[in-house]
C-alpha positions, 0 to 999 in steps of 0.5 A: 211741460217739465214733468211727465211719466207713464203709469199703470193704475193699481186701484183706489183706496183712502188715506188720512191727512195730518188734520184727520180728514179722509182723502180718497186716492188713486194709486198709480205705479209710475215708472220707471220709464226709460228714454228710448229716443231724443227728438230734435228740431234739426232731425225731426222738426220738433223737440221731444223725449220718447220713453218706454215703459214695462218690459216686453219679451223679445220672443214669445213661446207658446204650445200648439193646441194639441199640447204637444212638445212642439212649440210655436215661436212668435215674435213679441217685438218686430225687427224694426222695434228691436233695432230701435231699442238696441240702438238706445241700449235698452230692453224691449218695452211694451209701451212707447210714448213721447213727452214734449219736455221744455228741457228735452236736450238735457236727457240722455239715452237710457236714462230713467224717469221715476216717480220722484220727479213729482212732489206732493201738491203738484197738479197733474192731468191724467189720461187713459182709456175709459172702461167699456160699457158695451151697447147702452141706451140713451138713458144710461149713455146720455142721461136722458129721461124715461117716460111714465112707467104706468101700465097704459104707457107705451113709452118707458125707457125708449128714446123720445122724439128725434125731431119734427116730421115736416120741418126740418124732416131729418135728425140733426147730427150729434143727436144723443142715440143708443150706441157703444159707450165707453172705451174712449180716451178720457183726460181728468185735469187738475188732479193733486198729488197727495203722496209720493213713494220714491222707493216703490215708484208710487203716486197717490193722486186725489180723486178718481183716474179714468180706466180699469185696473192695470190700465196705462195712464199718461201723467203730465203736469196740468195745463190749466192750473187752478187755485 
């Protein structure tokens, strides 16, 4: 892997290509990310680049519930992470991730990774935590069919039979059941970069990217290039 960056999702919009066709795009605030650690085979057993994204306050000050002048000091960053960032010579960061770049040894501590590392036409994979839907039934969660909606029917949107009674006398693992939906890591592969704004560190990606607005998105060059 040669390209990778952390981004936040701004939202969706649409642009027009040179031939006049409309393209739905997702706008991502990609970087700037700062290199906080360089891992080597000799020291860590593998080669990678650790990056930090979005500044975070070292200490957070809040008022108490009564609203008096007395303030409560809470550490935004613990001592271990504070020492880690100080060693790299960078400010405290909210998100820290690793990328196994092929040229990891070429990076230096404190160097920035910006959106201009991507070009128009690049194919990427975008990973994020999907929107949470709460507790949902089998129809919405798994796309199962409903029963008759007539007055005499006693089966409408309820889940159907879970299995035979005498044999095997149990419900198989993996059966689609009602439960918690969403709020899981989702990766959409082979998305196309249609526009890069190097000054504002914006990436416009064709199609939808998982997660709500302001969600953290990990962008990497695709692992399954398709024509």
